[in-house]
N, C-alpha and C positions, 0 to 999 in steps of 0.2 A: 320888593325884589323877589323874583321867582326862585323857588327852591331848585337846587341843582340835583337832578335825579342821577342815579348811577349810569343811566344811558347817556346823559349829557356830559358826565365826568370825563376828563381826558384819560386816554388809555395809558397805562403804565409803560414806561420805556423798557424794552427788553434788555436784559443784562448784556453788557458788551462781550463780544466773543474774545476768547483768550488769544493773545498775540502769538504769532508764529514762534517767537523766541521762548515764550512760556511753554508752549507745547513741545518745542525741541528740547528744552531743559528737562522736562518730565520724562520724555521718551529716550533721551540720550543714554542713561545708564542701562536700561533694559535692552536697547538695540545693540549697544557695545558688548554687553555680556553675551547675548545670543550670537553675535558675529564672531567673538573670540572662541566660544565653545565650538562653533561650526568649523572655523579654520583649524584649530588644534585637533579637533576630532578627525578631520580629513588627513592631517599631516602625521598623526600618531595613532596607532591602534590601541595603545595603552592608555590614552587620555580618557576615553569614555568608559571607565570601569569603576566598580564600587570601591576597589582598593585605592585608586587614585583620588576618588571623591573624598574618602576619609583622610587621605594625606593632605589634600587641599584644605579641608576643614581644620585639621590639626595645625597646619602651618598658618592659618589665618586667625586662630583663637586670640593670640596676643594682639595682633593688629586690630581685631574687631573691638576689643575692650578699650584700647587706646584711641581708636577712631571715634567711638561713642563719646569718650571724654572730650576729645577735640571738637566734636560737633557743638557741644555747649559753648566752648570758647569762641569758635568761629561765628556761630549764630549771634553771640553777644557782641560781635564786631571786633574781636581781639584775635590774638594768635599766641600759641605756646610752642616755642622751639625746644623746650627742655624735656619733652615727654620721654625721649629715649634715655636721657640721663636719669630721670626719675625712676624709670623702669629698672635700669641697671642698679641703682642704689637700693631700691626695694627688694630686688632679687638678692643682692648681697646680704641684706638684713635677714631675709628668709633662710638663705643658705647657711649663714653664720650661726643661727639659732635653731636650725632644724634638728640637730642632735639632742638638744636639751628640751625643746618645746614640741617636737614632733609635728603633728598636724596643726597645732596652734601657732606655728610659725607664720601663719597667715596674718596674725594680729600685728606683729612688728612690721611686716611688709606693708600692710595697709597704713599703719601709723607713720612710717617713714614717708610714704607717698603723700599722706594727708599733710604732714609737716612741710614737705617741699612745696606742695600746692598752696599752703597757707603763706609761706614766705613770698611766693610769686604774687599772690593776691594782695597782700599787705603793701608790697612795694608798688604794685600797679594801681590799686584802688585808692589807697590813702597816701602813698608817696608820690602819686601822679606821674610816675615814670612810664613811658610808652611800653606796652606789653612786649613788643618786639625786642626792645633793648633789655628789659628785665629778664626775659626768658633766654635771650642770647647769652647774657651774663651767667645766669644760673645753670644753663646747659654746661658751661665750662666748669663752674664751681662744683656741681653735683658729680660730674665725671671725675673731677680732681679728687673728690672725697673717695670715690670708688678706687681710683688708682693709689691713693694714700694708704688705704686699708689692705688692698690686695697685693700691692707692690708688683703687679703684673702677673701674679700667680693665681690660678683658679681656686675657688673655694668649693670643694666637692660636697655633695649631699649623699649620705649613706643611710639615713634613717628609713627603715622599711615602711613604717606607717605613713610617713610623709609621701614617699614615692608611690605607694599603693593608692592613696587617695587622690593625689594631684597629678600623677603620671600614669595611672592605671586606666582600665577600660570598664565600661558598664554596658553589657549587651553588645560588645564589639565597637561601641562608640567611645572615643577617648574622653576621659573625664575633663581634660582641659577644655574640650569643646562644650561640654555640658555647663561647666562653670562660666565660660565666656558667654553662653546664651543666657544664663541667669543674670549675669552682670548687665547684659544688653537689655533684658526685660526690665531690670531695675532702672536703668537710664531712660528707657522709653517711657516708663511710668511717670518719672519725674518730669520729663520733657513735655509730655502730652497731657498730663492730667493733674498738674499742680499749679498753684499760683506762681511759684518760683519759675517754672518753665515758661509761663506766659510773660513774666517780667523779663526773662532773658531775651525773648524774642522782641519785646517792646523796646528794650534798651538798644538792641542791635538795629532796630528799625528807625530809631530816632531818640538819641539820648536826652536831648533837651525836652522833648515832648514827654518822655517817660518821667523825667524829674518833675515837670510841672503837674503831671497827673498823680503825684504822690508816691512814686516808687523811690525807695532808698537805693539810689544807683550804686554807690560805693559798696554797700552791703551785699547787693546782688553780685557785683563783680567779684568780691571776695569769695562769695559762695561758689561761683563758677570755677575759679581756679582751685579752690579747696576740693571741690568734687572731682575736678580733673586729676588732681594729685591722688585722691583716694582710689579712683579707678585705675590709675597707673600703678598704684601699689598692688592691686589685684593682678594686673598684667605682668608685673615683675615676678610675682609668685608663680604664675603660670609659665613664664619663660624659664625660671630657675628649675621648675619641675620637669620641663621638657628637655632641657640640656643636662639635668642632674648636677648642675654646678652654676656658680656665678663667676663671671670673668670680667676683666676690666673693659673688654670690647663689646660686652653684651648690649644689644639694641642700639649700637652706634649707627647713626644714619637712618634710624627708623622714622625720624621726623618727616622725611620726604614721603615715605609710603603712607604715613598717617594722614598728612595734609592732602595728599593726592586722593586717598580713599574718600575723604569727606567731600572734597570739591568735585570729584568725578561722580559722586553720588547725588549731586545736584544742589549742594549748599554753597552759595556764593561767598566769596571772601569779604564782601561788603556787609555781610551780616543781615539780621532781621528775619530771615526765613531759612528753613531747613527741615529735614525729616530724618528720623532715625532709620526708617526703612530704606531711605536713599543711601544712607551711610553703609548699611548692610550690603546693598548692591555694590557700592563702591569698593568695599573690602573684598567681596568676591571677585570683582574685576581685577583688582591689583594682584590678588592671590593666584587667580587663574592665569593672568598674564605672566607672572613669574614662573609658575609651574609649567605652563605650556611652552614657554621659551626654553626652559631647562630640558624638557622632554624632547624637544625638536632640535636641540643642539645649537641654539643661538649663542653667539659669542657673548660672554658676561659683560664686556664693555659696551657692546651694542644694546644690551638689555637696559642699561642705565639711560641710554639715549632715548630708547622707546618710551620708557616710563616718564622721562622729562617731557617728551612731545605730547604724551597723553595728558599730562598735568596742564601744560600750556593751553592745549585745545579746550580742556574742561573749564579752565579759568576764563578763556575767551568767550565761551558759550554761556557761562553762568553769571559772570560779573554784572552787577547793576550799575551801568555807566551814569544813570541819572543821579546817583548819590555822589559821584566824583566829578566835580566841575573841571578840575585840571588833573590830567594824568601825568604823574611824575615818575 
């Protein structure tokens, strides 16, 4: 039998071109962000200013940290509806202990967030209760704990060191923004450059295949929700510093904005794929959408409708229908 020379060997097949849906998913956040900036820039002279940019960054700091946390959960194929309540409870811990612990009040805030995430993770991963049900229940429980301790009255923060560090500015940039960017970099490092991050994506892409490949699925799920709680603890600290108090209504309803930011950024609710940089774009879109509608005098009730429409459109564009045989 004659040897097969390289000339006689069959040519390698070219890589298949990306589908229009994949290209649309990748381009959607960037295009939407540019369109929103153009529209609000034309409607308001105050929109495209350095001062307003800093306001948008400060307003989006808490949302950014919570959205990075939610990215892990959604890529893993789950959902966490309790992020707003975890942020409120962590903010309460920081505010209550700020007078005695000063800047170190970050530790109880993160500890409370971690504990809340651990509770969610244990019930979901080992109790095998769907994440939607678990976090819907803990949403009410954690908020109830906040109401129980505050009795509806705000817990003010007066410690100067706490406020200077977490609510001050460095070179004109709010410290809350700097801390949020550090937390985002931490999340991106774990997501993109660790075995844990790869396991999170593998489980979201196919849990059975991940288990057969040797991944400890329950342990990774527990880690995802614990990490989510830890980052929500940081977000709670930033929220308490921004408002200089913890209230019973703090971060109520934030779940919609967090989920919207992640999905608008290109992470499908079906899990398996996602990007932290896409989540950053999603956070900017939600923050600019809110800021621009406020500056142009859009009715607050209409704003909620607009956000809902953006979320539905983003889900329609990003969801992987091949993973769902029956839509219910």
